[in-house]
C-alpha positions in Angstrom: 149.1 -27.5 -37.7 145.8 -29.4 -37.7 146.1 -29.9 -34.0 146.0 -26.1 -33.4 143.5 -25.2 -36.1 140.8 -28.0 -36.0 137.8 -27.9 -38.3 134.7 -26.7 -36.4 131.1 -27.4 -37.1 128.7 -24.5 -37.7 127.4 -25.1 -34.1 130.9 -25.0 -32.5 131.8 -21.9 -34.5 128.7 -20.1 -33.4 129.4 -21.3 -29.7 132.9 -20.0 -30.0 132.0 -16.6 -31.6 129.4 -15.9 -29.1 131.7 -16.7 -26.2 134.4 -14.5 -27.5 132.1 -11.5 -27.7 130.3 -12.1 -24.4 133.6 -12.5 -22.6 134.6 -9.1 -23.8 131.4 -7.2 -23.0 129.3 -8.9 -20.2 129.4 -7.1 -16.8 129.2 -8.7 -13.3 125.5 -9.8 -12.3 125.0 -6.8 -10.0 126.1 -4.3 -12.6 123.7 -6.2 -14.9 120.9 -5.6 -12.5 121.7 -1.8 -12.3 122.0 -1.5 -16.0 118.6 -3.1 -16.4 117.2 -0.6 -13.9 118.2 2.2 -16.3 116.8 0.2 -19.3 113.5 -0.2 -17.6 113.5 3.6 -16.6 114.2 4.7 -20.1 111.6 2.3 -21.5 109.0 3.8 -19.1 110.0 7.3 -20.0 109.8 6.6 -23.8 106.8 4.2 -24.0 104.6 5.6 -21.1 105.7 9.2 -21.0 106.7 9.0 -17.3 108.6 11.7 -15.8 111.9 11.1 -14.0 110.3 11.8 -10.7 107.5 9.3 -11.5 110.0 6.6 -12.4 112.1 7.3 -9.3 109.0 7.2 -7.1 107.8 3.8 -8.6 111.4 2.5 -8.3 111.5 3.2 -4.5 107.8 2.1 -4.1 108.6 -1.3 -5.3 112.1 -1.8 -3.6 110.6 -3.9 -0.7 107.7 -5.5 -2.3 109.3 -9.0 -2.6 110.7 -9.4 0.8 108.3 -12.5 1.7 108.8 -14.1 -1.7 112.5 -13.4 -1.5 112.8 -15.1 1.8 110.9 -18.2 0.4 113.3 -18.4 -2.7 116.3 -18.0 -0.4 115.0 -21.0 1.8 114.7 -23.1 -1.4 118.2 -22.2 -2.4 119.7 -22.7 1.0 118.0 -26.0 1.9 118.8 -27.2 -1.7 122.4 -26.3 -0.9 122.5 -28.0 2.4 121.0 -31.4 0.9 123.5 -31.2 -2.2 126.5 -31.0 0.2 125.4 -33.9 2.3 128.3 -36.7 2.2 125.8 -39.2 0.7 125.0 -36.8 -2.2 128.7 -35.8 -2.5 129.6 -39.5 -2.7 127.2 -40.0 -5.5 128.8 -37.0 -7.5 132.2 -38.6 -7.0 131.0 -41.8 -8.6 129.3 -39.8 -11.5 132.4 -37.9 -12.5 134.2 -41.1 -13.1 131.7 -42.3 -15.8 132.6 -40.2 -18.9 135.5 -41.1 -21.1 135.5 -38.0 -23.2 134.7 -34.2 -23.0 131.4 -34.5 -24.8 130.0 -37.3 -22.5 131.2 -35.2 -19.5 129.1 -32.2 -20.7 126.1 -34.2 -21.5 126.2 -36.1 -18.1 126.4 -32.8 -16.2 123.5 -31.4 -18.1 121.3 -34.4 -17.6 122.0 -34.4 -13.9 121.2 -30.8 -13.5 118.0 -31.0 -15.5 116.7 -34.1 -13.6 117.6 -32.8 -10.2 116.3 -29.3 -11.2 113.0 -30.8 -11.8 112.8 -31.9 -8.2 113.9 -28.6 -6.7 115.4 -25.6 -8.6 117.6 -24.9 -5.6 118.9 -28.4 -5.2 119.3 -28.6 -9.1 121.2 -25.4 -9.2 123.7 -26.3 -6.5 124.0 -30.0 -7.5 124.7 -28.9 -11.0 127.3 -26.4 -10.1 129.2 -29.0 -7.8 128.8 -31.6 -10.4 130.3 -29.3 -13.0 133.1 -28.4 -10.7 134.0 -31.9 -9.8 133.8 -33.0 -13.4 136.3 -30.3 -14.1 138.6 -31.4 -11.4 138.3 -35.0 -12.4 139.1 -34.3 -16.2 142.1 -32.3 -15.2 143.4 -35.2 -13.0 142.9 -37.7 -15.7 144.0 -35.6 -18.6 140.6 -35.8 -20.4 139.9 -32.5 -22.4 136.6 -30.8 -21.5 135.6 -27.2 -21.9 134.9 -25.9 -18.5 132.6 -22.9 -19.3 130.3 -25.3 -21.2 130.3 -27.6 -18.1 129.1 -24.7 -16.1 126.3 -24.0 -18.6 125.4 -27.8 -18.5 125.1 -27.5 -14.8 122.8 -24.4 -15.1 120.4 -26.2 -17.4 118.0 -27.2 -14.6 117.5 -23.7 -13.7 117.4 -22.7 -17.3 114.9 -25.4 -18.8 113.2 -27.9 -16.6 112.6 -26.5 -13.1 109.4 -24.6 -14.1 107.7 -28.0 -15.1 108.9 -29.5 -11.9 108.0 -29.7 -8.2 109.3 -26.3 -7.3 107.7 -24.3 -10.0 107.1 -20.9 -8.5 103.9 -20.1 -10.6 102.5 -23.6 -10.0 103.2 -23.5 -6.3 101.6 -20.2 -5.8 98.5 -21.1 -7.7 98.2 -24.3 -5.8 98.0 -22.3 -2.5 94.5 -21.7 -1.2 93.5 -18.0 -1.2 96.4 -16.9 -3.4 96.4 -13.4 -4.7 94.5 -14.1 -8.0 91.7 -15.9 -6.0 91.5 -13.0 -3.7 91.2 -10.7 -6.7 88.3 -12.9 -8.2 90.3 -13.7 -11.4 89.9 -17.4 -10.7 87.8 -19.3 -8.2 89.8 -22.3 -7.4 93.2 -23.4 -6.7 95.1 -25.1 -9.6 96.5 -28.2 -8.2 99.9 -30.0 -8.9 98.0 -32.6 -11.0 97.5 -29.9 -13.6 101.0 -28.3 -13.8 103.5 -31.0 -12.8 101.8 -34.4 -12.5 100.3 -34.3 -15.9 101.3 -35.6 -19.2 101.8 -32.2 -20.8 104.7 -30.9 -18.5 106.1 -34.5 -18.3 106.5 -34.9 -22.0 107.8 -31.4 -22.4 110.4 -32.2 -19.7 111.4 -35.5 -21.4 111.7 -33.9 -24.8 113.6 -30.9 -23.6 116.2 -33.2 -21.7 116.8 -34.9 -24.9 117.1 -31.9 -27.1 119.3 -30.0 -24.6 121.6 -32.9 -24.2 121.9 -33.0 -28.1 122.8 -29.2 -28.1 125.5 -29.7 -25.5 127.0 -32.6 -27.5 127.0 -30.4 -30.7 128.3 -27.4 -28.8 131.3 -29.2 -27.1 134.5 -27.9 -28.8 137.2 -30.2 -30.2 139.8 -31.2 -27.7 142.3 -28.6 -29.0 140.0 -25.9 -28.2 138.6 -27.1 -24.8 139.8 -25.0 -21.9 139.9 -27.0 -18.7 139.2 -26.0 -15.1 143.0 -25.0 -14.5 142.6 -22.1 -16.9 140.0 -20.4 -14.8 140.6 -21.7 -11.2 143.6 -22.1 -8.9 142.9 -25.7 -8.1 144.9 -25.7 -4.7 143.4 -22.3 -3.7 139.9 -23.3 -4.6 140.3 -26.6 -2.7 141.2 -24.8 0.4 139.2 -21.7 0.4 136.3 -22.4 -1.9 135.5 -25.8 -0.4 135.7 -29.0 -2.3 133.7 -32.1 -2.2 136.0 -33.1 0.6 136.0 -29.9 2.6 132.8 -27.8 2.4 132.3 -24.2 3.3 134.3 -23.2 6.4 135.5 -26.5 7.5 132.3 -28.2 8.9 133.9 -31.5 9.3 136.5 -30.2 11.6 133.9 -28.2 13.5 131.8 -31.2 14.0 134.8 -33.4 15.0 135.7 -30.8 17.8 132.0 -30.5 18.8 131.9 -34.2 19.6 135.1 -34.2 21.6 133.7 -31.6 23.9 132.3 -32.9 27.2 129.9 -30.4 28.6 126.3 -31.1 28.8 125.4 -28.0 26.7 127.7 -29.3 23.8 126.1 -32.8 24.1 122.7 -31.2 23.8 123.6 -29.1 20.9 124.9 -32.2 19.0 122.1 -34.6 20.1 121.1 -36.6 17.2 118.1 -37.7 19.2 116.8 -34.2 19.5 117.0 -33.3 15.9 116.2 -36.7 14.5 112.9 -36.8 16.3 111.8 -33.3 15.2 112.9 -34.2 11.6 111.1 -37.5 11.6 107.9 -35.7 13.0 108.1 -33.2 10.2 108.6 -35.8 7.6 105.6 -37.7 8.8 103.4 -34.5 8.6 104.9 -33.7 5.2 103.7 -37.2 4.1 100.5 -36.9 5.7 99.6 -33.9 3.6 100.0 -35.9 0.6 98.1 -38.9 1.9 95.2 -36.9 2.9 95.2 -34.2 0.0 96.8 -36.3 -2.8 99.4 -34.9 -5.1 97.4 -31.5 -5.0 98.9 -30.8 -1.5 102.0 -29.5 -3.0 102.5 -25.7 -2.6 105.4 -23.4 -1.8 105.1 -23.7 1.9 104.8 -27.5 1.9 107.6 -27.6 -0.5 109.9 -25.6 1.8 108.9 -27.5 4.9 109.7 -30.7 3.2 113.2 -29.7 2.3 113.9 -28.2 5.7 113.0 -31.4 7.6 114.9 -33.6 5.0 118.0 -31.7 5.5 117.5 -31.9 9.4 117.0 -35.5 9.0 120.2 -36.0 7.0 122.3 -34.2 9.4 120.4 -35.0 12.7 122.7 -32.9 14.9 121.0 -29.5 15.4 124.5 -27.9 15.7 125.8 -29.5 12.6 122.6 -28.6 10.6 122.8 -25.0 11.7 126.5 -24.9 10.6 125.8 -26.3 7.3 122.8 -23.9 6.9 125.1 -20.9 7.9 127.6 -22.0 5.2 124.9 -22.3 2.6 123.5 -18.9 3.3 126.8 -17.3 2.2 126.3 -18.7 -1.5 122.9 -16.7 -1.6 124.5 -13.4 -0.5 124.3 -12.1 -4.0 120.8 -13.1 -4.5 119.7 -11.4 -1.4 121.6 -8.2 -2.2 120.1 -8.1 -5.7 116.4 -9.2 -5.0 115.4 -5.6 -3.8 116.8 -4.2 -7.0 114.8 -6.3 -9.1 111.9 -5.6 -6.9 112.6 -1.9 -7.8 112.5 -2.8 -11.4 109.1 -4.4 -10.9 108.1 -1.1 -9.3 109.1 0.8 -12.4 107.3 -1.6 -14.7 104.2 -1.7 -12.7 104.0 1.8 -11.4 104.3 3.3 -14.8 102.2 1.1 -16.6 105.1 -0.3 -18.7 104.3 -4.0 -17.9 100.7 -3.7 -18.9 101.8 -2.1 -22.2 104.1 -5.1 -22.8 101.7 -7.9 -21.7 98.8 -6.4 -23.5 100.9 -6.0 -26.8 101.9 -9.8 -26.5 98.6 -11.2 -25.5 96.6 -9.2 -28.0 98.3 -11.3 -30.7 97.4 -14.7 -29.1 94.9 -17.3 -30.3 94.0 -20.6 -28.8 96.8 -22.3 -30.8 99.3 -19.6 -30.4 98.6 -18.8 -26.7 101.3 -21.2 -25.2 104.0 -19.6 -27.5 102.8 -16.1 -26.5 102.9 -16.9 -22.8 106.4 -18.4 -23.2 107.5 -15.1 -25.0 105.9 -13.0 -22.3 107.6 -15.0 -19.5 110.9 -14.8 -21.1 110.8 -11.0 -22.0 109.9 -10.3 -18.4 112.4 -12.6 -16.9 115.1 -10.4 -18.4 114.2 -7.6 -16.3 112.8 -9.4 -13.4 114.4 -12.9 -12.7 112.0 -14.0 -10.2 109.3 -16.4 -11.5 106.9 -15.6 -8.6 107.5 -12.0 -8.8 106.7 -12.0 -12.5 103.8 -14.3 -12.1 102.3 -11.8 -9.6 102.4 -9.1 -12.4 101.4 -11.0 -15.5 99.6 -14.1 -14.0 96.3 -12.2 -13.8 96.2 -11.1 -17.5 97.4 -14.6 -18.5 94.8 -16.5 -16.6 92.1 -14.2 -17.9 93.3 -14.4 -21.4 93.5 -18.2 -21.0 89.9 -18.4 -19.8 88.8 -16.4 -22.7 90.6 -18.6 -25.3 89.7 -21.8 -23.7 93.2 -22.7 -22.7 93.7 -24.8 -19.6 95.4 -23.2 -16.5 98.0 -26.0 -16.2 99.1 -25.3 -19.9 99.3 -21.6 -19.2 101.6 -22.1 -16.2 103.8 -24.7 -18.1 104.2 -22.3 -21.1 104.9 -19.2 -18.9 107.3 -21.3 -16.7 109.5 -22.2 -19.4 109.7 -18.7 -20.6 110.9 -17.6 -17.3 113.4 -20.4 -17.2 114.7 -20.0 -20.7 116.1 -16.5 -20.5 118.1 -17.3 -17.2 120.5 -18.3 -19.9 121.0 -14.5 -20.6 120.4 -12.9 -17.1 123.1 -14.1 -14.7 121.1 -13.4 -11.5 120.4 -17.0 -10.6 123.8 -18.1 -11.7 125.5 -16.3 -8.7 125.7 -19.4 -6.5 127.0 -21.4 -9.4 129.7 -18.9 -10.2 130.7 -18.9 -6.6 131.1 -22.7 -6.6 132.8 -23.3 -10.0 135.1 -20.1 -9.7 133.9 -18.6 -13.0 132.9 -15.2 -13.9 129.6 -14.6 -15.6 131.4 -13.5 -18.9 133.3 -16.8 -18.8 130.2 -19.0 -19.3 127.4 -16.9 -20.6 128.6 -16.9 -24.2 127.7 -20.5 -24.3 124.7 -19.8 -22.2 123.3 -17.3 -24.7 124.2 -19.7 -27.4 122.2 -22.5 -25.8 119.3 -20.0 -25.3 119.3 -19.3 -28.9 119.5 -23.0 -29.9 116.7 -23.8 -27.6 114.3 -21.1 -29.1 113.1 -22.8 -32.3 112.6 -26.2 -30.4 110.6 -24.6 -27.7 108.4 -22.5 -30.0 107.6 -25.7 -32.1 106.9 -27.9 -29.3 104.7 -25.4 -27.5 102.8 -24.8 -30.6 102.3 -28.4 -31.6 102.0 -30.4 -28.4 98.3 -30.6 -27.0 97.6 -30.5 -23.5 
């Protein structure tokens, strides 16, 4: 009987109870965005006294305001996907999935991998974590190792939900590192905030290290006993997923076969399209320019455009052949389709919140209670609350960054500390809003409700830790 009714720890009971409820009630990511639109509209009606016409006008007015930023975010996601699917990266993943000897070790390994790679690039970390979770699930199924697949997916999502905002691709950090950014243009600040203040600084570095340790511990504690573990085979038809969804051995729409056919063709046009010399020289030139920017400007050269340029040329250098790189890029864009669809709807929510004054009310209420000591905690709470409605760190920062930077100056809080505290708030509540999990769900074959019970549990378990470390750790 004990085999079917194992004794659960309080953390395991909490995780399973939350998972059961979320699986029954959580809608799809697109419906989630639609519901949040109505929640924002009702909040504006109640809090600001806005009429239905006011709300509708504000919603429509904001619908296309994030097109430039959305394109930049899609490029991060797509270039990260292309790099993550390169054979050398996939080969490393195959070696990693052979390391764990039990389900707990498997979950922790996926979490650490996702958090470390997410620090480098949220797009790369998101896709790498998703592939690692899927391949770990498949390896466990093959070896007979019991591992809970939904928790594996949450572990693969932790880079996007915890460490990325302190890393190289921090949206707020990259925007503030760009000369002539919106807040400089508005006269709120008079200088760029270089990467040496928000990523290459002891404060975000220590936060990252401590969070990886704590997050790994929570994954270890959350992992259910073997009898309760639900493997990948309970969620995914492995044979169908291998053929249609793309596995580590067959990506996207069969690019390996397309490449082989392309190399067999004899026409000059085909040889030009697949010329590694053409692609390699251009990629190498781009990589040199990418390096020169850091040699001449130091670590402060990092900004959003430089970051995207770097990943574009790295991907081209890895694949060399222009035709192959384009095919891989085309395949990767498919995984971002849900993000592209939903970005305008979240921009509409931003329109409601800014057009009706709702965001000002929320931000002022939170910042009004801040002191120099509590400001990092308040910035984290503000970023987290806004991210539920607007899961776009750059879009959120464009709204609240000005008031936050002004409050930080008034209270004597460094800009780098402000960006770091806000950034983890934005990342933290990704464990509640499924928007950025769309590519991960496509790769793992899960529904949002399959994994977000454990996602919300992890969010709650991280809350006291983040509150304490942001309050106590000096900049």
